[in-house]
C-alpha positions in Angstrom: -75.6 14.0 -44.7 -75.0 14.9 -41.0 -74.0 11.3 -40.3 -71.6 11.3 -43.2 -69.8 14.5 -41.9 -69.5 13.0 -38.4 -68.1 9.8 -39.8 -65.6 11.8 -41.9 -64.6 13.9 -38.8 -64.1 10.7 -36.7 -62.0 9.1 -39.5 -59.8 12.3 -39.7 -59.4 12.3 -35.9 -58.4 8.6 -35.9 -55.9 9.2 -38.6 -54.5 12.2 -36.8 -54.2 10.3 -33.6 -52.5 7.4 -35.4 -50.0 9.8 -37.0 -49.4 11.3 -33.5 -48.6 7.9 -32.0 -46.4 7.1 -34.9 -44.4 10.3 -34.7 -44.1 10.2 -30.9 -42.8 6.6 -31.1 -39.9 7.4 -33.4 -36.6 8.6 -32.2 -35.2 11.9 -33.4 -31.8 12.3 -34.9 -30.6 14.0 -31.7 -31.9 11.2 -29.6 -30.1 8.6 -31.8 -26.9 10.7 -31.6 -27.2 10.9 -27.8 -27.7 7.1 -27.6 -24.7 6.6 -29.9 -22.6 8.8 -27.6 -23.7 6.9 -24.6 -22.9 3.6 -26.3 -19.5 4.9 -27.3 -18.8 6.1 -23.8 -19.8 2.8 -22.3 -17.6 1.0 -24.9 -14.6 3.3 -24.0 -15.1 2.6 -20.3 -15.2 -1.2 -21.0 -12.0 -0.9 -23.1 -10.3 1.0 -20.4 -11.4 -1.5 -17.8 -10.1 -4.4 -19.9 -6.8 -2.6 -20.3 -6.6 -2.0 -16.6 -7.5 -5.7 -15.9 -4.8 -6.8 -18.3 -2.2 -4.6 -16.7 -3.2 -5.9 -13.2 -3.0 -9.5 -14.4 0.5 -8.8 -15.8 1.6 -7.2 -12.5 0.1 -10.1 -10.6 2.0 -12.6 -12.8 5.3 -10.6 -12.4 4.8 -10.6 -8.6 4.1 -14.3 -8.6 7.3 -15.0 -10.5 9.2 -12.8 -8.2 7.7 -14.6 -5.2 8.6 -17.9 -6.7 12.2 -16.8 -7.2 12.4 -15.5 -3.6 10.9 -18.7 -2.3 13.5 -20.8 -4.2 16.3 -18.5 -2.9 15.0 -18.8 0.6 14.9 -22.6 0.3 18.4 -22.7 -1.0 19.6 -20.4 1.8 17.9 -22.7 4.4 19.6 -25.7 2.8 23.0 -23.9 2.9 22.4 -22.9 6.6 21.5 -26.5 7.5 24.7 -27.8 5.8 26.7 -25.1 7.6 25.1 -26.1 10.9 26.0 -29.7 10.3 29.6 -28.8 9.4 29.8 -26.7 12.6 28.5 -29.5 14.7 31.0 -31.9 13.2 33.8 -29.4 13.8 32.7 -28.9 17.4 32.6 -32.6 17.9 36.1 -32.9 16.5 37.4 -30.0 18.6 35.8 -31.6 21.7 37.4 -34.9 20.9 40.8 -33.3 20.5 40.3 -31.3 23.7 39.4 -34.4 25.6 42.4 -36.3 24.2 44.7 -33.5 25.4 43.0 -33.5 28.8 43.7 -37.2 29.3 47.4 -36.7 28.8 
């Protein structure tokens, strides 16, 4: 009889310990809510980061297009300057030829 009572007490203790482990392993509603809030905050931060990255990409694309236009305008200006320099050299050569012709008279 004594052995039976000890066995019964041990079984009850084992069941209580098992229940204790099961209860302690489960998340409470407050813990689940807190985890959901953390996930939502992380998701919001990620969304904000994506929006900022998209805005930065658009700004970079706009700046690249502006730089391309400025580069084209600079090249065209350099071409016009080279043509003007050629015309000026030709005009100077003609003027020198006319001057030399008058000097020979």
